[in-house]
N, CA, C and O atoms as CSV, one atom per row, in Angstrom:
chain,resi,resn,atom,element,x,y,z
A,1,MET,N,N,104.834,101.314,121.698
A,1,MET,CA,C,106.065,101.726,121.489
A,1,MET,C,C,105.756,103.483,121.583
A,1,MET,O,O,104.844,104.066,120.996
A,2,THR,N,N,106.534,103.951,122.264
A,2,THR,CA,C,106.407,105.646,122.318
A,2,THR,C,C,106.910,106.219,121.292
A,2,THR,O,O,107.734,105.620,120.602
A,3,GLN,N,N,106.590,107.224,121.061
A,3,GLN,CA,C,107.005,108.331,119.849
A,3,GLN,C,C,108.344,108.276,119.475
A,3,GLN,O,O,108.840,108.051,118.371
A,4,THR,N,N,108.894,108.531,120.629
A,4,THR,CA,C,110.684,108.599,120.668
A,4,THR,C,C,111.136,107.164,120.064
A,4,THR,O,O,111.889,107.183,119.090
A,5,ASN,N,N,110.828,106.255,120.452
A,5,ASN,CA,C,111.231,104.651,120.366
A,5,ASN,C,C,110.893,104.628,118.793
A,5,ASN,O,O,111.635,104.073,117.983
A,6,LYS,N,N,109.681,105.295,118.436
A,6,LYS,CA,C,109.432,104.887,116.864
A,6,LYS,C,C,110.348,105.412,116.125
A,6,LYS,O,O,110.814,104.802,115.162
A,7,ILE,N,N,110.722,106.572,116.459
A,7,ILE,CA,C,111.435,107.381,115.654
A,7,ILE,C,C,112.935,106.887,115.457
A,7,ILE,O,O,113.529,106.942,114.380
A,8,ALA,N,N,113.555,106.312,116.845
A,8,ALA,CA,C,114.596,105.897,116.862
A,8,ALA,C,C,114.705,104.574,115.925
A,8,ALA,O,O,115.716,104.431,115.237
A,9,VAL,N,N,113.873,103.798,115.902
A,9,VAL,CA,C,113.887,102.445,115.572
A,9,VAL,C,C,113.726,102.849,114.010
A,9,VAL,O,O,114.388,102.287,113.137
A,10,GLY,N,N,112.838,103.818,113.751
A,10,GLY,CA,C,112.676,104.022,112.339
A,10,GLY,C,C,113.939,104.359,111.614
A,10,GLY,O,O,114.370,103.805,110.603
A,11,PHE,N,N,114.487,105.386,112.308
A,11,PHE,CA,C,115.706,106.017,111.760
A,11,PHE,C,C,116.780,104.731,111.580
A,11,PHE,O,O,117.317,104.519,110.493
A,12,GLY,N,N,116.975,104.085,112.496
A,12,GLY,CA,C,117.804,102.727,112.306
A,12,GLY,C,C,117.287,101.718,111.118
A,12,GLY,O,O,117.996,101.131,110.301
A,13,LEU,N,N,115.890,101.676,111.242
A,13,LEU,CA,C,115.478,100.728,109.979
A,13,LEU,C,C,115.737,101.333,108.501
A,13,LEU,O,O,115.977,100.700,107.473
A,14,GLY,N,N,115.629,102.652,108.666
A,14,GLY,CA,C,115.623,103.165,107.518
A,14,GLY,C,C,117.246,103.242,106.851
A,14,GLY,O,O,117.417,103.204,105.633
A,15,VAL,N,N,118.206,103.336,107.674
A,15,VAL,CA,C,119.524,103.148,107.394
A,15,VAL,C,C,119.711,101.935,106.751
A,15,VAL,O,O,120.322,101.838,105.687
A,16,VAL,N,N,119.115,100.819,107.469
A,16,VAL,CA,C,119.421,99.623,106.773
A,16,VAL,C,C,118.638,99.327,105.839
A,16,VAL,O,O,119.156,98.653,104.948
A,17,SER,N,N,117.492,99.604,105.705
A,17,SER,CA,C,116.462,99.988,104.106
A,17,SER,C,C,117.555,100.508,103.159
A,17,SER,O,O,117.875,99.718,102.271
A,18,LEU,N,N,118.151,101.628,103.184
A,18,LEU,CA,C,118.927,102.277,102.506
A,18,LEU,C,C,120.161,101.131,101.924
A,18,LEU,O,O,120.508,101.053,100.746
A,19,TRP,N,N,120.643,100.386,102.927
A,19,TRP,CA,C,121.745,99.553,102.814
A,19,TRP,C,C,121.248,98.396,101.900
A,19,TRP,O,O,121.958,97.822,101.075
A,20,ASP,N,N,119.741,98.086,102.188
A,20,ASP,CA,C,119.293,97.038,101.242
A,20,ASP,C,C,119.028,97.585,99.810
A,20,ASP,O,O,119.440,96.947,98.841
A,21,ALA,N,N,118.357,98.737,99.657
A,21,ALA,CA,C,118.624,99.328,98.233
A,21,ALA,C,C,120.041,99.391,97.602
A,21,ALA,O,O,120.170,99.257,96.385
A,22,ILE,N,N,120.920,99.558,98.275
A,22,ILE,CA,C,122.424,99.491,97.701
A,22,ILE,C,C,122.798,98.311,97.222
A,22,ILE,O,O,123.412,98.223,96.159
A,23,THR,N,N,122.466,97.262,97.959
A,23,THR,CA,C,122.672,95.903,97.864
A,23,THR,C,C,122.073,95.361,96.367
A,23,THR,O,O,122.743,94.805,95.497
A,24,THR,N,N,120.532,95.697,96.309
A,24,THR,CA,C,120.012,95.284,95.288
A,24,THR,C,C,120.353,96.062,94.228
A,24,THR,O,O,120.173,95.436,93.184
A,25,ILE,N,N,120.803,97.250,94.034
A,25,ILE,CA,C,121.428,97.955,93.054
A,25,ILE,C,C,122.725,97.350,92.688
A,25,ILE,O,O,123.037,97.205,91.506
A,26,TYR,N,N,123.404,97.031,93.557
A,26,TYR,CA,C,124.829,96.549,93.120
A,26,TYR,C,C,124.590,95.020,92.720
A,26,TYR,O,O,125.262,94.544,91.806
A,27,GLY,N,N,123.522,94.144,93.477
A,27,GLY,CA,C,123.360,92.730,92.952
A,27,GLY,C,C,122.904,92.847,91.466
A,27,GLY,O,O,123.412,92.108,90.623
A,28,THR,N,N,121.951,93.764,91.132
A,28,THR,CA,C,121.354,93.689,89.705
A,28,THR,C,C,122.390,94.203,88.793
A,28,THR,O,O,122.399,93.806,87.628
A,29,HIS,N,N,123.151,94.939,89.161
A,29,HIS,CA,C,124.318,95.395,88.298
A,29,HIS,C,C,125.406,94.145,88.003
A,29,HIS,O,O,125.989,93.947,86.937
A,30,THR,N,N,125.509,93.431,89.123
A,30,THR,CA,C,126.378,92.412,88.973
A,30,THR,C,C,125.466,91.298,87.900
A,30,THR,O,O,126.091,90.775,86.977
A,31,ILE,N,N,124.384,91.068,88.033
A,31,ILE,CA,C,123.722,90.025,87.104
A,31,ILE,C,C,123.612,90.859,85.514
A,31,ILE,O,O,123.899,90.462,84.385
A,32,ALA,N,N,123.159,91.950,85.928
A,32,ALA,CA,C,122.892,92.537,84.151
A,32,ALA,C,C,124.141,92.930,83.399
A,32,ALA,O,O,124.194,92.772,82.180
A,33,GLY,N,N,125.033,93.379,84.010
A,33,GLY,CA,C,126.382,93.805,83.194
A,33,GLY,C,C,126.831,95.129,83.401
A,33,GLY,O,O,126.439,95.751,84.388
A,34,ASP,N,N,127.572,95.607,82.622
A,34,ASP,CA,C,128.496,97.074,82.813
A,34,ASP,C,C,127.923,98.072,81.758
A,34,ASP,O,O,128.519,99.147,81.679
A,35,SER,N,N,127.210,97.938,81.212
A,35,SER,CA,C,127.015,99.054,79.981
A,35,SER,C,C,126.023,100.174,80.755
A,35,SER,O,O,125.540,99.932,81.861
A,36,THR,N,N,125.800,101.340,80.082
A,36,THR,CA,C,124.969,102.461,80.581
A,36,THR,C,C,123.548,101.676,80.928
A,36,THR,O,O,123.147,101.751,82.090
A,37,ILE,N,N,122.947,101.096,80.176
A,37,ILE,CA,C,121.697,100.576,80.218
A,37,ILE,C,C,121.222,99.926,81.272
A,37,ILE,O,O,120.124,100.004,81.822
A,38,GLN,N,N,122.387,99.116,81.558
A,38,GLN,CA,C,122.546,98.194,82.720
A,38,GLN,C,C,122.506,98.980,84.096
A,38,GLN,O,O,121.817,98.768,85.094
A,39,TYR,N,N,123.286,99.779,83.886
A,39,TYR,CA,C,123.406,100.681,85.144
A,39,TYR,C,C,121.875,101.553,85.699
A,39,TYR,O,O,121.486,101.650,86.863
A,40,VAL,N,N,121.305,102.033,84.624
A,40,VAL,CA,C,120.140,102.724,84.773
A,40,VAL,C,C,119.041,101.733,85.066
A,40,VAL,O,O,118.166,102.173,85.812
A,41,ILE,N,N,118.876,100.370,84.605
A,41,ILE,CA,C,117.901,99.401,85.199
A,41,ILE,C,C,118.209,99.012,86.473
A,41,ILE,O,O,117.285,98.791,87.255
A,42,SER,N,N,119.532,98.871,86.874
A,42,SER,CA,C,119.865,98.579,87.993
A,42,SER,C,C,119.342,99.405,89.276
A,42,SER,O,O,118.702,98.926,90.212
A,43,VAL,N,N,119.749,100.756,89.124
A,43,VAL,CA,C,119.062,101.683,89.885
A,43,VAL,C,C,117.877,101.676,89.741
A,43,VAL,O,O,117.369,101.565,90.857
A,44,GLY,N,N,116.936,101.749,88.772
A,44,GLY,CA,C,115.641,101.633,88.641
A,44,GLY,C,C,115.046,100.617,89.288
A,44,GLY,O,O,114.010,100.798,89.927
A,45,LEU,N,N,115.599,99.516,89.198
A,45,LEU,CA,C,114.883,98.258,90.082
A,45,LEU,C,C,115.469,98.132,91.531
A,45,LEU,O,O,115.126,97.221,92.284
A,46,GLY,N,N,116.402,99.134,91.886
A,46,GLY,CA,C,116.809,98.899,93.303
A,46,GLY,C,C,115.739,99.858,93.822
A,46,GLY,O,O,115.078,99.502,94.797
A,47,VAL,N,N,115.524,100.992,93.279
A,47,VAL,CA,C,114.882,102.183,93.917
A,47,VAL,C,C,113.345,101.765,93.813
A,47,VAL,O,O,112.595,102.139,94.715
A,48,GLY,N,N,112.845,101.017,92.771
A,48,GLY,CA,C,111.201,100.518,92.730
A,48,GLY,C,C,111.121,99.346,93.722
A,48,GLY,O,O,110.088,99.199,94.376
A,49,LEU,N,N,112.152,98.510,93.865
A,49,LEU,CA,C,112.130,97.313,94.968
A,49,LEU,C,C,111.996,97.967,96.361
A,49,LEU,O,O,111.124,97.627,97.160
A,50,ALA,N,N,112.863,98.874,96.589
A,50,ALA,CA,C,112.829,99.534,97.660
A,50,ALA,C,C,111.496,100.202,98.092
A,50,ALA,O,O,111.189,100.189,99.284
A,51,ILE,N,N,110.553,100.888,97.004
A,51,ILE,CA,C,109.320,101.349,97.430
A,51,ILE,C,C,108.405,100.326,97.494
A,51,ILE,O,O,107.446,100.483,98.250
A,52,VAL,N,N,108.511,99.204,96.794
A,52,VAL,CA,C,107.448,97.998,97.110
A,52,VAL,C,C,107.795,97.470,98.361
A,52,VAL,O,O,106.826,97.148,99.048
A,53,MET,N,N,108.965,97.280,98.877
A,53,MET,CA,C,109.025,96.607,100.190
A,53,MET,C,C,109.067,97.781,101.361
A,53,MET,O,O,109.199,97.443,102.538
A,54,LEU,N,N,108.962,99.021,101.027
A,54,LEU,CA,C,108.426,100.023,102.296
A,54,LEU,C,C,106.876,99.933,102.292
A,54,LEU,O,O,106.219,100.147,103.310
A,55,ARG,N,N,106.338,99.615,101.127
A,55,ARG,CA,C,104.831,99.749,101.160
A,55,ARG,C,C,104.246,98.481,101.496
A,55,ARG,O,O,103.055,98.225,101.319
A,56,THR,N,N,105.201,97.584,102.047
A,56,THR,CA,C,104.734,96.008,102.324
A,56,THR,C,C,103.167,95.952,103.257
A,56,THR,O,O,102.249,95.177,102.987
A,57,LEU,N,N,103.158,96.693,104.078
A,57,LEU,CA,C,101.795,96.497,105.118
A,57,LEU,C,C,100.825,97.112,104.342
A,57,LEU,O,O,99.733,96.636,104.653
A,58,PRO,N,N,100.712,98.036,103.387
A,58,PRO,CA,C,99.597,98.349,102.801
A,58,PRO,C,C,99.118,97.350,101.632
A,58,PRO,O,O,97.953,97.031,101.392
A,59,ILE,N,N,100.205,96.957,101.003
A,59,ILE,CA,C,100.049,95.769,99.950
A,59,ILE,C,C,99.362,94.569,100.568
A,59,ILE,O,O,98.344,94.106,100.053
A,60,LEU,N,N,99.948,94.016,101.753
A,60,LEU,CA,C,99.323,92.802,102.118
A,60,LEU,C,C,98.297,92.859,102.941
A,60,LEU,O,O,97.703,91.797,103.123
A,61,THR,N,N,97.922,93.796,103.489
A,61,THR,CA,C,96.596,93.940,104.358
A,61,THR,C,C,95.478,94.755,103.635
A,61,THR,O,O,94.563,95.332,104.223
A,62,ASN,N,N,95.669,94.729,102.283
A,62,ASN,CA,C,94.451,95.122,101.173
A,62,ASN,C,C,93.393,93.861,101.533
A,62,ASN,O,O,93.606,92.655,101.408
A,63,PRO,N,N,92.311,94.470,101.971
A,63,PRO,CA,C,91.110,93.217,101.880
A,63,PRO,C,C,90.359,92.856,100.501
A,63,PRO,O,O,89.589,91.911,100.323
A,64,LYS,N,N,90.711,93.706,99.687
A,64,LYS,CA,C,90.137,93.380,98.377
A,64,LYS,C,C,90.741,92.109,97.713
A,64,LYS,O,O,91.922,91.770,97.793
A,65,GLU,N,N,89.707,91.430,97.016
A,65,GLU,CA,C,90.236,90.188,96.350
A,65,GLU,C,C,90.037,90.093,94.863
A,65,GLU,O,O,89.739,89.050,94.281
A,66,ASP,N,N,90.215,91.193,94.327
A,66,ASP,CA,C,89.657,91.392,92.928
A,66,ASP,C,C,91.168,91.168,92.212
A,66,ASP,O,O,92.199,91.246,92.880
A,67,PHE,N,N,91.165,90.915,90.941
A,67,PHE,CA,C,92.384,90.365,90.198
A,67,PHE,C,C,93.874,91.203,90.538
A,67,PHE,O,O,94.962,90.645,90.676
A,68,PHE,N,N,93.606,92.739,90.634
A,68,PHE,CA,C,94.647,93.544,90.815
A,68,PHE,C,C,95.387,93.396,92.119
A,68,PHE,O,O,96.612,93.306,92.195
A,69,SER,N,N,94.553,93.378,93.142
A,69,SER,CA,C,94.933,93.381,94.620
A,69,SER,C,C,95.571,91.948,94.692
A,69,SER,O,O,96.700,91.939,95.183
A,70,VAL,N,N,95.152,90.948,94.366
A,70,VAL,CA,C,95.817,89.626,94.344
A,70,VAL,C,C,97.220,89.445,93.406
A,70,VAL,O,O,98.070,88.570,93.573
A,71,SER,N,N,97.228,90.408,92.472
A,71,SER,CA,C,98.109,90.190,91.660
A,71,SER,C,C,99.311,91.079,92.364
A,71,SER,O,O,100.403,90.538,92.539
A,72,VAL,N,N,99.125,92.280,92.714
A,72,VAL,CA,C,100.044,92.881,93.533
A,72,VAL,C,C,100.820,92.114,94.594
A,72,VAL,O,O,102.044,92.148,94.724
A,73,LYS,N,N,99.946,91.404,95.353
A,73,LYS,CA,C,100.552,90.283,96.358
A,73,LYS,C,C,101.529,89.613,95.903
A,73,LYS,O,O,102.647,89.540,96.413
A,74,GLY,N,N,101.056,88.954,94.661
A,74,GLY,CA,C,102.225,87.989,94.312
A,74,GLY,C,C,103.320,88.703,93.601
A,74,GLY,O,O,104.452,88.247,93.762
A,75,VAL,N,N,103.163,89.797,92.807
A,75,VAL,CA,C,104.363,90.645,92.567
A,75,VAL,C,C,105.165,91.069,93.905
A,75,VAL,O,O,106.396,91.089,93.885
A,76,TRP,N,N,104.493,91.382,94.978
A,76,TRP,CA,C,105.183,91.566,96.274
A,76,TRP,C,C,106.133,90.314,96.640
A,76,TRP,O,O,107.316,90.391,96.973
A,77,PHE,N,N,105.504,89.364,96.532
A,77,PHE,CA,C,106.368,88.084,96.913
A,77,PHE,C,C,107.534,87.885,95.805
A,77,PHE,O,O,108.643,87.655,96.287
A,78,LEU,N,N,107.471,87.926,94.756
A,78,LEU,CA,C,108.313,87.894,93.604
A,78,LEU,C,C,109.536,89.011,93.831
A,78,LEU,O,O,110.688,88.615,93.653
A,79,ALA,N,N,109.331,90.249,94.178
A,79,ALA,CA,C,110.171,91.138,94.585
A,79,ALA,C,C,110.667,90.989,95.939
A,79,ALA,O,O,111.733,91.545,96.204
A,80,LEU,N,N,110.218,90.495,96.611
A,80,LEU,CA,C,110.828,89.840,97.693
A,80,LEU,C,C,111.955,88.766,97.751
A,80,LEU,O,O,112.918,88.816,98.517
A,81,LEU,N,N,111.723,87.859,96.904
A,81,LEU,CA,C,112.588,86.650,96.351
A,81,LEU,C,C,113.893,87.420,95.756
A,81,LEU,O,O,115.061,87.125,96.009
A,82,TYR,N,N,113.463,88.417,94.953
A,82,TYR,CA,C,114.392,89.421,93.912
A,82,TYR,C,C,115.326,89.811,95.094
A,82,TYR,O,O,116.495,89.438,95.182
A,83,ASP,N,N,114.762,90.503,95.877
A,83,ASP,CA,C,115.550,91.338,96.968
A,83,ASP,C,C,116.254,90.560,97.626
A,83,ASP,O,O,117.410,90.879,97.905
A,84,LEU,N,N,115.686,89.290,98.046
A,84,LEU,CA,C,116.874,88.417,99.059
A,84,LEU,C,C,118.042,88.184,98.096
A,84,LEU,O,O,119.146,88.643,98.387
A,85,TYR,N,N,117.861,87.520,97.004
A,85,TYR,CA,C,118.935,87.049,96.054
A,85,TYR,C,C,120.007,88.330,95.726
A,85,TYR,O,O,121.218,88.156,95.867
A,86,THR,N,N,119.536,89.429,95.346
A,86,THR,CA,C,120.310,90.450,95.062
A,86,THR,C,C,121.024,91.043,96.339
A,86,THR,O,O,122.219,91.320,96.242
A,87,ALA,N,N,120.369,91.252,97.514
A,87,ALA,CA,C,121.036,91.434,98.538
A,87,ALA,C,C,122.082,90.364,99.097
A,87,ALA,O,O,123.064,90.688,99.765
A,88,TYR,N,N,121.794,89.192,98.783
A,88,TYR,CA,C,122.579,88.175,99.032
A,88,TYR,C,C,124.203,88.629,98.368
A,88,TYR,O,O,125.281,88.785,98.941
A,89,ILE,N,N,123.844,88.739,97.062
A,89,ILE,CA,C,125.167,88.942,96.227
A,89,ILE,C,C,126.050,90.256,96.861
A,89,ILE,O,O,127.257,90.371,97.072
A,90,GLY,N,N,124.971,91.146,97.062
A,90,GLY,CA,C,125.556,92.729,97.441
A,90,GLY,C,C,126.304,92.382,98.725
A,90,GLY,O,O,127.506,92.648,98.741
A,91,ASN,N,N,125.779,91.850,99.757
A,91,ASN,CA,C,126.114,91.846,101.157
A,91,ASN,C,C,127.586,90.616,100.783
A,91,ASN,O,O,128.709,91.080,100.980
A,92,PHE,N,N,127.517,89.574,100.423
A,92,PHE,CA,C,128.605,88.723,100.136
A,92,PHE,C,C,129.718,89.395,99.423
A,92,PHE,O,O,130.818,89.416,99.976
A,93,ASN,N,N,129.576,89.899,98.357
A,93,ASN,CA,C,130.702,90.763,97.556
A,93,ASN,C,C,131.372,92.183,97.948
A,93,ASN,O,O,132.477,92.634,97.647
A,94,LEU,N,N,130.209,92.792,98.809
A,94,LEU,CA,C,130.760,94.256,99.002
A,94,LEU,C,C,131.297,93.895,100.573
A,94,LEU,O,O,132.307,94.530,100.876
A,95,LEU,N,N,130.848,93.095,101.487
A,95,LEU,CA,C,131.092,93.082,102.926
A,95,LEU,C,C,132.047,91.855,103.226
A,95,LEU,O,O,132.862,91.848,104.149
A,96,LEU,N,N,131.837,90.778,102.296
A,96,LEU,CA,C,132.663,89.558,102.770
A,96,LEU,C,C,133.675,89.066,101.877
A,96,LEU,O,O,134.342,88.056,102.102
A,97,SER,N,N,133.774,89.766,100.900
A,97,SER,CA,C,134.716,89.432,99.859
A,97,SER,C,C,134.171,88.171,99.038
A,97,SER,O,O,133.017,87.806,99.262
A,98,SER,N,N,134.946,87.494,98.104
A,98,SER,CA,C,134.570,86.733,97.217
A,98,SER,C,C,134.842,85.248,97.739
A,98,SER,O,O,134.463,84.337,97.002
A,99,VAL,N,N,135.454,84.929,98.924
A,99,VAL,CA,C,136.221,83.698,99.425
A,99,VAL,C,C,134.761,82.887,99.833
A,99,VAL,O,O,133.857,83.382,100.507
A,100,ASN,N,N,134.776,81.625,99.292
A,100,ASN,CA,C,133.604,80.675,99.539
A,100,ASN,C,C,133.720,79.694,100.560
A,100,ASN,O,O,133.580,78.487,100.366
A,101,ASP,N,N,134.013,80.299,101.798
A,101,ASP,CA,C,134.277,79.321,102.902
A,101,ASP,C,C,132.652,79.419,103.678
A,101,ASP,O,O,131.846,80.332,103.496
A,102,THR,N,N,132.490,78.412,104.423
A,102,THR,CA,C,131.105,78.149,104.869
A,102,THR,C,C,130.801,79.277,105.956
A,102,THR,O,O,129.829,80.007,105.761
A,103,PRO,N,N,131.522,79.437,106.992
A,103,PRO,CA,C,131.167,81.078,107.728
A,103,PRO,C,C,130.764,82.234,107.210
A,103,PRO,O,O,129.825,82.916,107.623
A,104,LYS,N,N,131.649,82.523,106.072
A,104,LYS,CA,C,131.176,83.651,105.375
A,104,LYS,C,C,129.954,83.363,104.767
A,104,LYS,O,O,129.094,84.100,105.247
A,105,ILE,N,N,129.512,82.626,103.938
A,105,ILE,CA,C,128.237,82.254,103.173
A,105,ILE,C,C,127.214,82.476,104.691
A,105,ILE,O,O,126.453,83.439,104.598
A,106,ILE,N,N,127.146,81.820,105.818
A,106,ILE,CA,C,126.323,81.865,106.798
A,106,ILE,C,C,125.918,83.296,107.261
A,106,ILE,O,O,124.773,83.696,107.469
A,107,ILE,N,N,127.277,84.100,107.401
A,107,ILE,CA,C,126.973,85.411,107.711
A,107,ILE,C,C,126.189,86.129,106.654
A,107,ILE,O,O,125.205,86.821,106.918
A,108,ALA,N,N,126.693,85.925,105.371
A,108,ALA,CA,C,126.029,86.800,104.110
A,108,ALA,C,C,124.464,86.296,104.323
A,108,ALA,O,O,123.678,87.192,104.014
A,109,ILE,N,N,123.951,85.326,104.685
A,109,ILE,CA,C,122.663,84.785,104.552
A,109,ILE,C,C,122.165,85.448,105.969
A,109,ILE,O,O,121.118,86.081,105.829
A,110,GLY,N,N,122.686,85.438,107.285
A,110,GLY,CA,C,122.250,86.175,108.084
A,110,GLY,C,C,121.804,87.829,107.979
A,110,GLY,O,O,120.781,88.390,108.373
A,111,LEU,N,N,122.977,88.349,107.298
A,111,LEU,CA,C,122.988,89.782,107.111
A,111,LEU,C,C,121.807,89.988,105.890
A,111,LEU,O,O,120.962,90.856,106.110
A,112,THR,N,N,121.727,89.290,104.726
A,112,THR,CA,C,120.775,89.214,103.960
A,112,THR,C,C,119.341,89.374,104.407
A,112,THR,O,O,118.559,90.207,103.950
A,113,ILE,N,N,119.091,88.520,105.314
A,113,ILE,CA,C,117.731,88.209,105.939
A,113,ILE,C,C,117.473,89.335,106.618
A,113,ILE,O,O,116.378,89.881,106.485
A,114,PHE,N,N,118.667,89.971,107.639
A,114,PHE,CA,C,118.259,91.194,108.582
A,114,PHE,C,C,117.937,92.552,107.482
A,114,PHE,O,O,116.932,93.236,107.674
A,115,THR,N,N,118.847,92.847,106.376
A,115,THR,CA,C,118.562,93.888,105.500
A,115,THR,C,C,117.219,93.608,105.004
A,115,THR,O,O,116.395,94.506,105.179
A,116,CYS,N,N,116.884,92.682,104.497
A,116,CYS,CA,C,115.533,92.346,103.764
A,116,CYS,C,C,114.243,92.419,104.452
A,116,CYS,O,O,113.150,92.521,103.895
A,117,TYR,N,N,114.534,92.336,106.111
A,117,TYR,CA,C,113.512,92.379,106.915
A,117,TYR,C,C,113.220,94.009,106.975
A,117,TYR,O,O,112.084,94.432,106.760
A,118,ALA,N,N,114.243,94.826,107.259
A,118,ALA,CA,C,114.164,96.246,107.647
A,118,ALA,C,C,113.279,96.913,106.921
A,118,ALA,O,O,112.544,97.608,107.622
A,119,PRO,N,N,113.057,96.969,105.721
A,119,PRO,CA,C,112.098,97.900,105.125
A,119,PRO,C,C,110.578,97.265,105.418
A,119,PRO,O,O,109.585,97.990,105.474
A,120,ILE,N,N,110.534,95.981,105.579
A,120,ILE,CA,C,109.178,95.316,105.931
A,120,ILE,C,C,108.924,95.965,107.307
A,120,ILE,O,O,107.986,96.752,107.439
A,121,TYR,N,N,109.719,95.661,108.311
A,121,TYR,CA,C,109.308,96.029,109.674
A,121,TYR,C,C,109.362,97.683,109.816
A,121,TYR,O,O,108.920,98.235,110.824
A,122,LEU,N,N,109.920,98.388,108.760
A,122,LEU,CA,C,109.717,100.019,108.863
A,122,LEU,C,C,108.186,100.259,108.179
A,122,LEU,O,O,107.520,101.158,108.693
A,123,SER,N,N,107.705,99.657,107.271
A,123,SER,CA,C,106.630,99.745,106.560
A,123,SER,C,C,105.509,99.260,107.938
A,123,SER,O,O,104.435,99.854,108.036
A,124,LYS,N,N,105.782,98.443,108.682
A,124,LYS,CA,C,104.689,98.603,109.989
A,124,LYS,C,C,104.775,99.707,110.762
A,124,LYS,O,O,103.756,100.317,111.085
A,125,ILE,N,N,105.864,100.049,111.106
A,125,ILE,CA,C,106.050,101.344,112.085
A,125,ILE,C,C,105.514,102.420,111.343
A,125,ILE,O,O,104.972,103.267,112.052
A,126,VAL,N,N,105.501,102.649,110.090
A,126,VAL,CA,C,105.228,103.805,109.129
A,126,VAL,C,C,103.609,103.556,109.235
A,126,VAL,O,O,102.879,104.369,109.802
A,127,PHE,N,N,103.187,102.504,108.707
A,127,PHE,CA,C,101.724,102.519,108.165
A,127,PHE,C,C,100.535,101.768,109.081
A,127,PHE,O,O,99.359,101.708,108.724
A,128,ASP,N,N,101.034,101.238,110.259
A,128,ASP,CA,C,100.237,100.838,111.232
A,128,ASP,C,C,100.068,101.578,112.171
A,128,ASP,O,O,101.018,101.914,112.879
A,129,THR,N,N,98.551,102.089,112.437
A,129,THR,CA,C,98.231,103.314,113.178
A,129,THR,C,C,97.644,102.673,114.421
A,129,THR,O,O,97.260,103.476,115.271
A,130,GLU,N,N,97.475,101.157,114.740
A,130,GLU,CA,C,97.053,100.824,116.075
A,130,GLU,C,C,97.839,100.820,116.869
A,130,GLU,O,O,98.862,100.160,116.686
A,131,GLU,N,N,97.660,101.520,117.988
A,131,GLU,CA,C,98.132,101.493,119.288
A,131,GLU,C,C,98.647,100.058,119.530
A,131,GLU,O,O,98.078,99.166,118.900
A,132,GLU,N,N,99.645,99.728,120.356
A,132,GLU,CA,C,99.679,98.077,120.893
A,132,GLU,C,C,99.673,98.273,122.218
A,132,GLU,O,O,99.692,97.309,122.984
């Protein structure tokens, strides 16, 4: 991939990754509640989760097998599951309203997979130094 293409794809994935962080903040807020501390927790978890997802490649390709490296990989997997759940809530409520018919659920699942994959692929573009 040329440098120009990497920049263009990286910009697009960055925008989608930002949307992923927004849906994670919204989904966490929906789960946690409406007080000030829940807002702070929602933003903190959303930003923290975005950072973890953007660091996917260094986390998963770490060759060390010590307890810390293996546990970070486990935490990454839990963060991915949490990201999928909260992004689904955010995409469904913010983009598709709360009508529970099958096509909207399928669309929300597709959007969620796409938005959750964006920071993972952005991590590959940013941290993968090998030429293809």
